[in-house]
C-alpha positions as CSV (number, residue, x, y, z in Angstrom):
1,M,-3.1,-23.2,-1.0
2,K,-4.4,-19.8,0.5
3,E,-3.9,-16.6,-1.0
4,T,-1.6,-15.5,1.8
5,E,0.5,-18.7,1.2
6,L,0.7,-17.7,-2.4
7,A,1.8,-14.5,-1.9
8,E,5.1,-15.9,1.0
9,F,6.6,-17.8,-1.9
10,V,6.2,-15.3,-4.4
11,I,8.4,-12.6,-1.3
12,D,10.3,-15.3,-1.0
13,W,11.3,-15.7,-5.2
14,L,11.6,-11.6,-5.3
15,S,13.6,-11.9,-1.8
16,T,15.9,-13.8,-3.2
17,Q,16.8,-11.6,-6.3
18,N,17.1,-8.9,-4.1
19,W,13.8,-7.0,-4.6
20,N,12.6,-4.8,-1.2
21,I,9.1,-6.2,-0.8
22,Y,5.9,-4.0,0.8
23,Q,2.7,-5.7,1.6
24,E,-0.8,-4.7,1.2
25,V,-0.3,-1.2,0.1
26,E,-3.0,1.4,-0.4
27,F,-1.5,4.1,-2.2
28,N,-3.3,8.1,-1.8
29,H,-5.4,8.9,-4.4
30,H,-5.1,5.5,-6.7
31,G,-7.3,3.4,-5.2
32,G,-7.1,-0.3,-4.8
33,I,-4.5,-1.8,-2.5
34,A,-1.6,-3.7,-4.2
35,D,-1.2,-7.2,-2.9
36,I,2.4,-6.8,-3.4
37,C,5.2,-4.2,-4.3
38,A,9.1,-4.9,-5.1
39,E,11.2,-2.0,-5.6
40,R,15.2,-2.5,-6.8
41,H,17.2,0.2,-8.1
42,G,14.3,2.8,-8.5
43,I,12.0,0.2,-10.6
44,L,8.4,-0.4,-9.0
45,W,6.8,-4.1,-9.2
46,I,3.3,-4.8,-8.7
47,I,2.2,-8.0,-8.5
48,E,-1.6,-9.0,-7.8
49,T,-2.0,-12.3,-6.1
50,K,-5.0,-14.6,-6.6
51,M,-6.3,-18.2,-7.3
52,A,-7.0,-17.7,-10.8
53,M,-6.7,-16.2,-13.5
54,S,-9.5,-14.1,-14.9
55,I,-10.0,-11.0,-17.3
56,E,-10.9,-9.1,-13.8
57,V,-7.5,-10.0,-12.3
58,L,-5.8,-8.6,-15.3
59,R,-7.9,-5.5,-15.8
60,Q,-7.1,-5.0,-12.2
61,A,-3.5,-5.4,-12.4
62,S,-3.0,-3.2,-15.7
63,K,-4.5,-0.2,-13.9
64,W,-1.6,0.6,-12.1
65,P,0.9,3.3,-13.2
66,V,3.7,1.8,-12.6
67,H,7.0,0.2,-14.7
68,F,6.0,-3.6,-14.5
69,R,2.7,-5.3,-13.3
70,S,2.2,-8.5,-12.8
71,I,-0.4,-11.5,-11.5
72,A,0.7,-14.5,-9.3
73,I,-1.7,-17.4,-9.3
74,P,-1.5,-21.1,-8.5
75,K,0.0,-23.3,-11.5
76,A,-2.5,-25.2,-13.9
77,I,-2.5,-28.6,-14.8
78,N,-3.9,-27.2,-18.5
79,S,-2.9,-23.7,-19.0
80,Y,-2.8,-22.0,-22.2
81,K,0.0,-20.0,-23.8
82,R,-2.5,-17.8,-25.5
83,D,-3.6,-16.5,-22.2
84,Y,-0.6,-15.6,-21.4
85,F,-0.2,-13.4,-24.4
86,V,-3.5,-11.7,-23.8
87,A,-2.2,-10.7,-20.6
88,R,1.1,-9.5,-22.0
89,D,0.1,-8.0,-25.2
90,Y,-3.0,-6.5,-24.7
91,Y,-3.2,-5.7,-20.5
92,R,0.9,-5.5,-20.6
93,V,0.7,-7.7,-18.0
94,G,3.1,-10.5,-16.5
95,V,1.6,-14.4,-15.2
96,I,3.9,-16.0,-12.7
97,E,2.8,-19.4,-11.5
98,V,3.4,-20.6,-8.3
99,S,3.7,-24.3,-7.1
100,K,5.4,-25.2,-3.6
101,D,7.7,-26.7,-5.6
102,D,8.6,-24.2,-7.9
103,I,7.8,-20.6,-9.2
104,Y,8.0,-19.9,-13.1
105,E,7.4,-16.2,-14.8
106,A,4.7,-18.0,-17.7
107,G,5.0,-14.3,-19.0
108,K,7.0,-11.8,-18.1
109,P,6.0,-8.3,-17.6
110,P,6.9,-5.6,-20.4
111,L,8.4,-2.1,-18.5
112,Y,6.3,0.5,-19.3
113,L,8.4,3.6,-19.3
114,R,5.6,5.6,-19.6
115,H,4.3,5.4,-16.6
116,D,8.2,6.2,-14.9
117,K,7.4,9.6,-13.0
118,T,4.2,8.2,-11.5
119,A,5.9,5.0,-10.5
120,K,8.7,7.5,-9.0
121,R,5.9,9.2,-7.2
122,L,4.4,6.1,-5.7
123,L,8.1,5.0,-4.5
124,L,7.4,7.7,-2.2
125,Q,5.0,6.4,-0.3
126,L,6.1,3.3,0.6
127,T,8.0,2.8,4.2
128,E,9.1,0.2,6.7
129,L,5.6,-0.4,7.9
130,H,4.2,-1.4,4.9
131,K,7.1,-4.6,4.6
132,T,5.6,-6.1,8.1
133,F,1.7,-4.2,8.9
134,A,0.1,-6.8,6.9
135,K,0.5,-10.2,4.9
136,A,0.1,-9.9,0.8
137,G,-3.0,-11.6,0.0
138,S,-4.8,-10.8,3.4
139,K,-8.5,-10.3,3.3
140,G,-10.4,-7.3,5.3
141,N,-9.2,-4.0,6.5
142,G,-6.0,-4.6,8.3
143,H,-3.7,-3.2,5.9
144,L,-2.0,0.3,6.5
145,T,-4.0,3.1,4.8
146,P,-2.7,6.6,4.5
147,Y,-5.7,7.6,7.1
148,K,-3.8,5.5,9.6
149,M,-0.4,6.6,8.7
150,T,-1.8,9.7,9.1
151,M,-3.0,9.4,12.8
152,M,0.3,7.7,13.6
153,D,2.4,10.4,13.0
154,I,0.2,12.6,14.6
155,A,0.1,10.3,17.8
156,S,3.8,10.3,17.8
157,T,3.8,14.0,17.6
158,L,1.4,14.8,20.1
159,R,4.2,12.7,22.1
160,R,6.9,14.8,21.7
161,H,4.9,18.2,21.6
162,P,1.8,17.5,23.7
163,G,-0.1,20.8,23.1
164,C,0.1,21.1,19.7
165,T,-2.7,22.8,17.7
166,V,-3.9,21.8,14.2
167,D,-2.2,24.8,12.7
168,D,1.1,22.7,14.2
169,L,0.7,19.7,13.1
170,F,-0.1,21.2,9.6
171,K,3.6,22.9,9.7
172,I,4.8,20.2,11.2
173,H,3.8,17.5,8.5
174,G,2.1,19.3,5.9
175,P,-1.1,17.8,4.1
176,M,-0.2,14.3,5.2
177,H,-3.1,12.0,2.9
178,Y,-4.9,14.9,2.5
179,A,-4.9,16.8,-1.0
180,N,-4.2,20.3,0.6
181,K,-4.0,22.4,3.7
182,S,-7.6,23.5,3.3
183,S,-8.8,19.8,3.3
184,F,-6.2,18.9,5.8
185,K,-7.7,21.7,8.6
186,G,-11.4,21.0,7.4
187,N,-11.2,17.8,8.7
188,I,-8.1,16.6,11.1
189,L,-10.1,18.1,14.0
190,K,-13.6,16.2,13.2
191,C,-11.7,12.8,12.6
192,L,-9.7,13.2,16.1
193,E,-12.3,13.6,18.1
194,D,-15.1,11.4,16.3
195,F,-12.7,8.6,15.6
196,E,-9.8,9.0,17.9
197,K,-11.2,10.0,20.8
198,D,-9.5,6.9,22.8
199,W,-6.3,7.9,22.4
200,C,-6.6,12.0,21.6
201,R,-7.4,14.4,23.8
202,I,-9.0,17.6,22.9
203,D,-8.8,21.1,25.4
204,K,-11.3,22.9,24.4
205,T,-11.1,25.6,27.1
206,S,-9.5,28.3,24.6
207,K,-9.1,28.8,21.0
208,P,-7.0,27.2,18.9
209,Y,-7.5,23.8,20.8
210,R,-4.9,22.0,22.4
211,L,-4.1,18.7,21.3
212,Y,-2.7,15.9,23.8
213,I,-2.5,12.0,24.3
214,G,-4.9,10.8,26.1
215,E,-4.5,9.0,29.6
216,G,-3.7,5.4,29.4
217,D,-3.0,5.5,25.7
218,A,-0.6,2.6,24.8
219,R,0.0,3.0,21.3
220,D,3.7,3.0,20.9
């Protein structure tokens, strides 16, 4: 079983319980990528899908400031309940055992109420794109990053309002994934010029510079 297959079993299992599923989520200013984010009635549950249980995996899962944290691993022939007690009681992380025939919560995650405010802020960052942009358990850099979301939103704005300036973009979108207005204005033009020149055209004939979608851009 591959990690993406394991994740698919978990997602199907969660979906039958009416959880909304988001995959390979990178949150602003929190580091790491959550394999599966599940939301239901304002509760956020992050599940890390791994091919084996380890202390490092438990540490990784335990760092998420959300209501529930779990790891999902293949069902072991010989599993030890004491390991699940350590996961639950020390790391406050649940354990989900997965096989092709069954999914079993070997250790249920405790509710972490002190993370409620942070979890609610993270929930606001989840989008419809996170549901399908990348498969949970995927390796590489194909996931939807805050930077990618910023650039997609800017491209959409330039299609609707060609000739926008950086100030115009800030008025429309705010700082986006940047920390503040100063960071946004200090970085966005350089990023568009250096990394997004395949689709963004910058008119420098006068100041402030005007931004346009370049000819031949095929983005949706």
